[in-house]
Structures are given as structure tokens and as C-alpha cells.
C-alpha positions as CSV (number, residue, x, y, z in Angstrom):
1,M,0.0,0.0,0.0
2,T,1.1,3.5,-0.7
3,D,1.3,6.2,2.0
4,P,-1.9,8.0,0.8
5,Q,-3.8,4.6,0.8
6,V,-2.5,4.0,4.3
7,A,-3.9,7.5,5.3
8,L,-7.3,6.7,3.9
9,F,-7.2,3.3,5.6
10,M,-6.4,5.1,8.8
11,L,-9.4,7.4,8.4
12,G,-11.7,4.4,7.7
13,I,-10.5,2.6,10.8
14,F,-11.1,5.8,12.9
15,I,-14.7,6.1,11.6
16,L,-15.4,2.4,12.3
17,V,-14.0,2.6,15.8
18,I,-16.0,5.7,16.6
19,F,-19.2,3.9,15.4
20,L,-18.3,1.0,17.8
21,G,-18.5,3.5,20.7
22,F,-15.0,4.1,21.7
23,P,-14.1,7.6,23.1
24,I,-13.1,10.0,20.3
25,A,-10.1,11.6,22.1
26,F,-8.4,8.3,22.9
27,T,-9.3,6.8,19.5
28,L,-7.6,9.8,17.8
29,M,-4.5,9.4,20.0
30,A,-4.3,5.6,19.4
31,M,-4.8,6.0,15.6
32,G,-2.3,8.9,15.4
33,I,0.4,7.1,17.4
34,S,0.0,3.7,15.8
35,F,-0.1,4.9,12.2
36,G,2.4,7.7,13.0
37,Y,4.8,5.0,14.2
38,F,4.5,3.4,10.8
39,A,4.9,6.7,9.0
40,Y,8.0,7.8,10.9
41,F,9.6,4.4,11.4
42,D,13.2,4.3,10.2
43,A,14.1,0.6,10.0
44,P,17.5,1.1,8.3
45,R,18.7,3.5,11.0
46,M,17.6,1.0,13.7
47,W,19.4,-1.9,12.1
48,R,22.6,0.2,11.4
49,A,22.8,1.0,15.1
50,Y,22.2,-2.6,16.0
51,N,24.9,-3.9,13.6
52,R,27.4,-1.4,14.9
53,A,26.8,-2.7,18.4
54,V,27.3,-6.3,17.2
55,E,30.4,-5.5,15.2
56,G,31.8,-3.5,18.2
57,G,31.7,-6.7,20.3
58,A,28.9,-5.6,22.6
59,D,27.4,-8.2,24.9
60,G,24.0,-9.6,24.3
61,W,22.2,-7.2,26.8
62,T,23.8,-4.1,25.2
63,Q,22.8,-5.4,21.8
64,F,19.2,-5.8,23.0
65,E,19.2,-2.3,24.6
66,T,20.4,-0.9,21.3
67,W,17.7,-2.6,19.3
68,I,15.0,-1.5,21.8
69,D,16.3,2.1,21.7
70,G,16.2,2.1,18.0
71,F,12.7,0.5,18.0
72,F,11.2,3.2,20.3
73,N,13.3,6.1,18.8
74,N,10.4,7.3,16.7
75,R,9.5,10.9,15.9
76,I,5.8,10.2,16.6
77,F,6.5,10.2,20.3
78,D,8.2,13.6,20.0
79,L,5.3,14.9,18.0
80,F,2.8,13.6,20.6
81,I,4.7,15.2,23.5
82,N,5.0,18.5,21.6
83,Q,1.3,18.6,20.8
84,T,0.5,18.0,24.5
85,Y,2.8,20.8,25.6
86,S,1.3,23.1,22.9
87,V,-2.2,22.5,24.3
88,M,-1.1,23.1,27.9
89,T,0.5,26.5,26.9
90,N,-2.3,27.7,24.6
91,E,-3.7,30.8,26.3
92,V,-6.9,30.7,24.3
93,L,-8.0,27.5,26.0
94,T,-7.8,29.1,29.4
95,A,-11.4,30.3,28.9
96,V,-12.6,26.6,28.6
97,P,-12.5,25.7,32.4
98,L,-13.8,29.1,33.4
99,F,-16.9,28.9,31.3
100,L,-17.4,25.3,32.3
101,F,-17.1,26.2,36.0
102,M,-19.7,28.9,35.5
103,G,-22.1,26.5,33.9
104,Y,-21.6,23.7,36.4
105,V,-22.0,26.1,39.4
106,V,-25.3,27.3,37.9
107,E,-26.4,23.8,37.3
108,R,-25.5,22.4,40.8
109,A,-27.0,25.3,42.6
110,N,-30.5,24.3,41.2
111,I,-30.7,27.7,39.5
112,V,-31.8,26.1,36.2
113,S,-34.5,24.1,38.0
114,R,-35.9,27.3,39.5
115,L,-35.8,29.0,36.1
116,F,-37.7,26.2,34.4
117,T,-40.4,26.2,37.1
118,T,-40.9,29.9,36.7
119,L,-41.0,29.9,32.9
120,N,-43.4,27.0,33.0
121,I,-45.8,29.0,35.1
122,A,-45.3,32.2,33.1
123,A,-46.0,30.4,29.8
124,R,-48.9,28.3,30.9
125,R,-51.4,30.0,28.6
126,I,-49.2,29.5,25.5
127,P,-49.8,26.4,23.4
128,G,-47.1,23.9,24.3
129,S,-46.2,25.9,27.3
130,M,-44.0,23.3,29.0
131,A,-42.1,22.8,25.7
132,V,-41.7,26.6,25.3
133,A,-40.4,26.8,28.9
134,A,-38.0,24.0,28.2
135,L,-36.6,25.6,25.1
136,I,-36.1,29.0,26.7
137,T,-34.4,27.3,29.6
138,C,-32.1,25.3,27.2
139,T,-31.2,28.5,25.4
140,L,-30.3,30.4,28.6
141,F,-28.4,27.4,30.1
142,A,-26.6,26.9,26.8
143,T,-25.3,30.5,27.0
144,A,-24.2,29.8,30.6
145,T,-22.3,26.6,30.1
146,G,-21.2,26.4,26.5
147,I,-21.3,22.5,26.2
148,V,-24.0,20.1,25.0
149,G,-23.7,17.3,27.4
150,A,-24.6,19.2,30.6
151,V,-27.7,20.9,29.0
152,V,-29.1,17.6,27.5
153,T,-28.5,15.7,30.7
154,L,-29.9,18.2,33.1
155,M,-33.0,19.1,30.9
156,G,-33.5,15.4,30.3
157,L,-33.8,14.9,34.1
158,L,-35.7,18.1,34.7
159,A,-38.1,18.8,31.9
160,L,-38.6,15.5,30.1
161,P,-40.3,13.7,33.1
162,A,-42.5,16.8,33.6
163,M,-43.6,16.8,30.0
164,L,-44.3,13.1,30.0
165,K,-46.3,13.5,33.2
166,A,-48.3,16.3,31.5
167,R,-49.2,13.7,28.7
168,Y,-46.9,15.1,26.1
169,D,-46.1,12.8,23.1
170,N,-42.9,10.9,23.8
171,S,-41.2,11.6,20.5
172,F,-42.2,15.3,20.7
173,A,-40.9,15.7,24.2
174,S,-37.7,13.9,23.4
175,G,-37.1,16.0,20.3
176,I,-37.5,19.2,22.3
177,I,-34.8,18.1,24.7
178,C,-32.4,17.0,22.0
179,A,-32.9,20.1,19.9
180,G,-32.8,22.6,22.7
181,G,-29.9,20.8,24.5
182,T,-27.6,21.0,21.5
183,L,-27.9,24.8,21.2
184,G,-24.9,25.0,23.4
185,I,-22.6,24.0,20.6
186,L,-23.5,27.1,18.6
187,I,-24.7,29.9,21.0
188,P,-21.7,31.7,22.7
189,P,-19.8,31.0,24.9
190,S,-19.7,27.7,23.0
191,I,-16.7,25.6,24.0
192,M,-16.5,24.2,20.5
193,L,-16.1,27.7,19.1
194,I,-13.1,28.2,21.5
195,V,-11.6,24.9,20.3
196,Y,-12.1,25.9,16.7
197,A,-10.6,29.3,17.2
198,A,-7.5,27.8,18.9
199,S,-7.0,25.3,16.1
200,S,-7.7,27.5,13.2
201,G,-6.3,30.8,14.4
202,V,-9.6,32.7,13.9
203,S,-10.6,35.3,16.4
204,I,-12.9,34.0,19.1
205,V,-14.7,37.4,19.3
206,Q,-15.5,37.2,15.6
207,L,-16.7,33.6,15.9
208,Y,-18.9,34.6,18.9
209,A,-20.3,37.6,17.0
210,G,-21.0,35.4,13.9
211,A,-22.6,32.6,15.9
212,L,-24.8,34.6,18.3
213,F,-27.6,35.6,15.9
214,P,-27.8,32.1,14.1
215,G,-28.0,30.4,17.5
216,L,-30.8,32.7,18.7
217,L,-32.6,32.4,15.4
218,L,-32.5,28.6,15.6
219,S,-33.9,28.8,19.1
220,G,-36.6,31.1,17.9
221,L,-37.5,28.8,15.0
222,Y,-37.8,25.9,17.5
223,L,-40.2,28.0,19.5
224,V,-42.3,28.8,16.5
225,Y,-42.4,25.2,15.5
226,V,-43.4,24.0,18.9
227,V,-46.2,26.6,19.3
228,G,-47.5,25.9,15.8
229,R,-47.4,22.2,16.2
230,A,-49.2,22.4,19.5
231,M,-51.9,24.6,17.9
232,V,-52.4,22.3,14.9
233,Q,-52.0,19.1,16.8
234,P,-53.1,19.7,20.5
235,S,-52.7,16.0,21.4
236,V,-48.9,16.1,21.3
237,A,-48.8,18.9,23.9
238,P,-52.0,19.1,26.0
239,K,-52.7,22.2,28.0
240,P,-51.6,21.8,31.6
241,T,-54.2,21.6,34.4
242,R,-54.2,23.8,37.5
243,E,-52.9,20.9,39.5
244,E,-49.9,20.4,37.1
245,V,-49.1,24.1,36.7
246,P,-50.7,26.6,39.1
247,D,-52.1,30.0,37.9
248,L,-50.3,32.5,40.2
249,P,-51.1,36.2,40.6
250,V,-49.2,38.6,38.4
251,G,-47.3,40.1,41.4
252,Q,-46.1,36.8,42.6
253,L,-45.1,35.7,39.1
254,T,-43.2,38.9,38.6
255,V,-41.2,38.3,41.8
256,M,-40.4,34.8,40.6
257,L,-39.2,36.1,37.3
258,L,-37.1,38.8,39.0
259,T,-35.4,36.3,41.2
260,S,-34.9,33.5,38.7
261,F,-34.9,34.6,35.1
262,F,-33.3,38.1,35.2
263,P,-30.2,37.4,37.4
264,L,-29.0,34.6,35.2
265,A,-29.9,36.6,32.0
266,V,-28.0,39.7,33.3
267,L,-25.0,37.6,34.1
268,I,-25.0,36.0,30.6
269,L,-25.6,39.3,28.8
270,A,-22.8,40.9,30.8
271,V,-20.3,38.2,29.9
272,L,-21.2,38.1,26.2
273,G,-21.5,41.9,26.0
274,A,-18.0,42.3,27.5
275,I,-16.6,40.0,24.8
276,L,-18.6,41.3,21.8
277,F,-18.0,45.0,22.6
278,G,-14.3,44.5,23.2
279,L,-14.4,45.4,26.9
280,A,-12.7,42.2,27.9
281,T,-11.0,39.2,26.3
282,P,-12.9,35.9,26.4
283,T,-10.7,34.6,29.2
284,E,-11.3,37.7,31.3
285,A,-15.0,37.6,30.6
286,A,-15.1,33.9,31.5
287,S,-13.4,34.6,34.8
288,I,-16.0,37.3,35.6
289,G,-18.7,34.8,34.6
290,A,-17.3,32.1,36.9
291,L,-17.3,34.7,39.8
292,G,-20.8,35.7,38.9
293,G,-22.0,32.1,39.0
294,L,-20.6,31.8,42.5
295,V,-22.3,35.0,43.5
296,L,-25.6,33.8,42.2
297,A,-25.3,30.5,44.0
298,V,-24.5,32.3,47.2
299,S,-27.4,34.7,46.7
300,Y,-29.8,31.7,46.3
301,R,-28.2,30.1,49.4
302,A,-27.5,27.1,47.3
303,L,-23.7,27.0,47.5
304,T,-22.5,24.2,49.7
305,W,-19.0,22.7,50.0
306,G,-20.3,19.5,48.3
307,R,-21.8,21.3,45.3
308,L,-18.6,23.4,44.9
309,R,-16.4,20.4,45.0
310,E,-18.6,18.6,42.5
311,S,-18.5,21.6,40.2
312,V,-14.7,21.8,40.4
313,Y,-14.5,18.0,39.7
314,L,-16.8,18.1,36.7
315,T,-15.0,21.2,35.4
316,V,-11.6,19.4,35.6
317,R,-12.9,16.3,34.0
318,T,-14.6,18.0,31.1
319,T,-11.6,20.3,30.5
320,A,-9.3,17.3,30.4
321,M,-11.6,15.6,27.9
322,V,-11.5,18.8,25.7
323,C,-7.7,19.1,25.9
324,W,-7.0,15.5,25.2
325,L,-9.4,15.7,22.2
326,F,-7.2,18.6,21.1
327,V,-4.0,16.6,21.5
328,G,-5.5,13.6,19.7
329,S,-6.9,15.6,16.8
330,W,-3.7,17.4,16.2
331,T,-1.6,14.2,16.3
332,F,-4.1,12.4,14.0
333,S,-4.2,15.3,11.5
334,S,-0.4,15.6,11.5
335,V,0.1,12.0,10.7
336,F,-2.8,12.0,8.2
337,S,-1.3,15.0,6.4
338,Y,2.3,13.5,6.5
339,L,1.0,10.3,4.8
340,G,-0.6,12.3,2.0
341,G,-4.2,11.9,3.0
342,E,-4.9,15.6,3.0
343,Q,-3.6,15.9,-0.6
344,V,-5.8,13.1,-1.7
345,I,-9.0,14.7,-0.3
346,N,-7.9,18.1,-1.6
347,T,-7.5,16.7,-5.1
348,F,-10.8,14.9,-4.9
349,V,-12.8,17.9,-3.8
350,T,-11.2,20.4,-6.2
351,G,-11.6,17.8,-9.0
352,L,-15.4,17.9,-8.5
353,D,-15.3,21.5,-9.8
354,L,-18.3,22.7,-7.8
355,T,-19.6,26.2,-7.3
356,P,-19.6,27.5,-3.7
357,L,-23.4,27.0,-3.6
358,Q,-23.2,23.4,-4.9
359,F,-20.4,22.6,-2.4
360,L,-22.5,24.0,0.4
361,I,-25.5,21.9,-0.6
């Protein structure tokens, strides 16, 4: 097999292993190191060193050490270490744990639960009210945490049982959680945008500015669809009874909104506004957001040592996952490009001779 064929084989193995359910970060690292060892392996140099040891009259153990040293003296290991160090020293990625910490503090302090309850009561007269409340909560929480997993998991535990209990259609309720929960990958401060900015050299501020409106537009279209579907097909989203969602006085509802919706909204707008208007770098704004999340948790009297410790642990775990994904992807792409796979794909795509619109479609 030629090197480009090996590169395409490497890509196919990677896709197959991903479909089998293995973690992406470790799969990327395993594929990169194993195929990189093949790509950078210099057998003649290893055997030359071994033969010199034999001809020099070295004992058997020294000969074995020479062979082992030549076997493991491969540039892929240097590449892997350098990529790991590059990720550790990348200042752009400093914003990742700070935004994650803000989101996890907000989640563990039950602020999102309070927000969903309030919005559910406020929207009770709107068709599909519980779905509307879930989507708005997903949108706000997505802008607070920046990752998909936390939003989907929390709303799946919080809103999905409530919708099913209110006789919502199973597929309709599940679709709402899946659609709303994945808004965190697009709406700033998306962790994926930070990762993309760090890997491509594009300004995070420009990416945030470009992604904010499409993310909010997508959320708005979800809301229009949910309300329209509930009006046309009321059986998928029945109106809640007074026992399920109480009808509170306007004054009490206003107080609930002021104490649950607006504090989190102000924190998010302050963080994003500071970034988009150039008042602070994403890292500085993320640190203010993390501090603001702690202040909110203290204000709600929901910050305990256990919740703080759990938030820190989840932040460290998710940050490590993101950083190892970075290391794995860079190692994989370096080896893939070295073997000529990038050139094969480039030649194939340019050979299609598509217009920009055709390529987009």
C-alpha cells in the first residue's frame, strides 16, 4: 500500500472505531500514534545502530538495549509530547475551564430548576407551554455553560419527566430536549467555538459575533415550530391543568421572574456583551462569569461545599476531555497529512469543480 492509501485506511479505521462507541479523544490518539509510528519508522537506522553494536563486540544485553532504543526512537513520540505541551501552553484554551465552571455552578445550585419552574408557570397560557419553557431554559443554560452534554443531561432529568407527566407525546418531548440541548454547541460561549478558534487561528470574538444571531434564530424557529405544532395538533402537547401548573397572581409571578430569570440573564448578557463589545477578552469575561456564577449560587443560598467540590471536579474532568481531544486531533491530522491523505482529499474535492453553492448543498 502507498502512503496515501494507508492514510485513507487510517481514516476508515477511525470512523469504524467511533461507530463502535470508543471515546473519540483516545481513539484519535491511538490511531495517530500507531499509524504515526509506521509513517516515521526508520528501520535502516535502527538496524545500522544494532549492527554497529554487534560489530563492536557488545554483549547480548547491550545489543538488546540498542535494538529496543532504535525501535522506540520514533518521531511520533516527540510529536505527541510537543502537541500535548502546545495545548497546555495555549492561552486561548484558558477560557474553557472558566466557562465550564460557571455552567456547572449554575447547574449544581439548582438555578436552572428554579428557572424552568418559573418559565413553565409564566407560559402556561401559550400552546405547548411546557415545551416553550424547556426551550427557553435550554437557550439560557446553553449560553451559561457552553457545552452540549450538561444541557441535555440536566434538561432530560428536569423537563422530560415533567412533559411526559403532562401527557406530552414521547417523541415530541424527546425531540425538544435533543434540539434545545444541542444549542450550546452554537450559542456563545460555546466551548466548540473556543476549540475551533484555537485550532484555526480565527478570532474568538469574531466567531462569537458570527454565531450569536444564528443560534438565537435557531432557538426562535424551534419555539415557532413548537407553538405551531401544539396549535395544529393539540394532542402532542396538551394544556396543563391547574394541578400540574398553578395559575399564580401577576405580582407573585413577577417576583419569581425577577429572582430566577433576570439574574441569570443579566450575568450572561454581561459576559457576552463584554466579549462582543471588546471590553474584555474571552478569558477575562469567562473569569467574571465564573465569579458571577458563584455570587448567584451564594445569593440563592444554594452554594455548599459538596456542590462546589462537585462543580470543580466536573470542570476538571470536562476540561481534560477537551484538551485530550485537542491533542488527539492534532496528532491524528499531522500523521494523516504526512502520509498524504490531506492531498488526496484536496485533489478529490477540487476535482469535482463545484460552485460554492453546490459545495454548500
